[in-house]
C-alpha positions in Angstrom: -17.2 4.6 6.9 -16.1 1.9 4.6 -12.9 2.5 2.5 -13.1 2.0 -1.3 -10.2 -0.5 -1.0 -12.2 -2.8 1.3 -14.2 -4.7 -1.4 -10.9 -5.1 -3.4 -9.1 -6.7 -0.5 -12.1 -9.0 0.2 -12.0 -10.0 -3.5 -8.5 -11.3 -3.1 -10.1 -14.5 -1.6 -12.5 -14.9 -4.6 -11.8 -16.6 -7.9 -11.9 -13.4 -10.0 -11.1 -9.7 -9.5 -14.0 -7.3 -9.0 -15.9 -6.9 -12.3 -15.5 -3.1 -12.3 -11.7 -3.4 -11.8 -9.6 -1.4 -14.4 -6.7 -3.3 -16.1 -4.2 -2.1 -13.6 -6.3 -2.9 -10.6 -6.7 -6.4 -12.1 -2.9 -6.6 -12.5 -2.5 -5.7 -8.8 -5.1 -8.3 -8.0 -3.2 -10.9 -9.8 0.1 -9.8 -8.4 -1.2 -10.0 -4.8 -2.4 -13.6 -5.5 0.9 -14.7 -6.9 -0.1 -14.8 -10.5 2.9 -12.8 -11.8 2.5 -13.6 -15.4 -1.1 -12.5 -15.7 -0.3 -9.3 -13.8 2.7 -8.6 -15.9 0.9 -9.1 -19.1 -1.8 -6.5 -18.0 0.9 -4.0 -16.9 3.0 -4.4 -20.1 -0.2 -3.4 -22.1 -0.6 0.1 -20.4 1.9 2.6 -21.5 1.5 5.3 -18.9 2.7 6.3 -15.4 0.0 4.1 -13.8 1.1 1.1 -15.8 4.8 1.8 -15.1 4.2 1.9 -11.3 2.4 -1.4 -11.5 5.2 -2.8 -13.7 7.9 -1.6 -11.2 6.2 -3.3 -8.3 5.8 -6.5 -10.3 9.6 -6.5 -11.0 10.3 -5.9 -7.3 8.1 -9.1 -6.6 10.1 -10.9 -9.2 13.4 -9.8 -7.5 14.7 -7.8 -10.6 15.3 -4.5 -8.8 17.3 -2.9 -11.7 14.3 -3.4 -14.0 12.1 -2.3 -11.2 14.1 0.9 -10.8 13.7 1.6 -14.5 10.0 1.3 -14.2 9.9 3.5 -11.1 11.7 6.3 -13.1 9.1 5.8 -15.9 6.3 6.2 -13.3 8.1 9.3 -11.9 8.1 7.6 -8.5 10.9 6.8 -6.0 12.2 3.3 -6.1 10.9 1.1 -3.2 12.6 -1.6 -1.2 9.8 -2.1 1.5 7.3 -4.9 1.7 5.9 -5.6 -1.7 2.4 -6.6 -0.4 2.2 -3.1 1.3 3.0 -1.4 -1.8 0.5 -3.5 -3.8 -2.2 -2.5 -1.4 -1.1 1.1 -1.7 -1.3 0.9 -5.5 -4.7 -0.6 -5.2 -5.8 2.1 -2.9 -4.6 4.8 -5.3 -6.3 3.1 -8.2 -9.6 2.8 -6.4 -9.5 6.5 -5.8 -8.9 7.3 -9.5 -11.8 8.7 -11.4 
């Protein structure tokens, strides 16, 4: 059985995120590809726990752990210090499961 995340991971080698991707999934796509500014712009535009989680992850990538911790609290999630790519894929996996 193919996991819902697989098409997303494959899309990371393409020129654009999947056409059905939500704004936060597009933010993660840009973040995983190293386009922090595009990802951050999308994350800033969504004022909910999902957006805060993506926002926290992006500030970790940037190296601003204090700001990341603030956004983890807003997302009601524990602060992370593990591999940022792993967390990005975890976020994408959670977003592809969302209704």
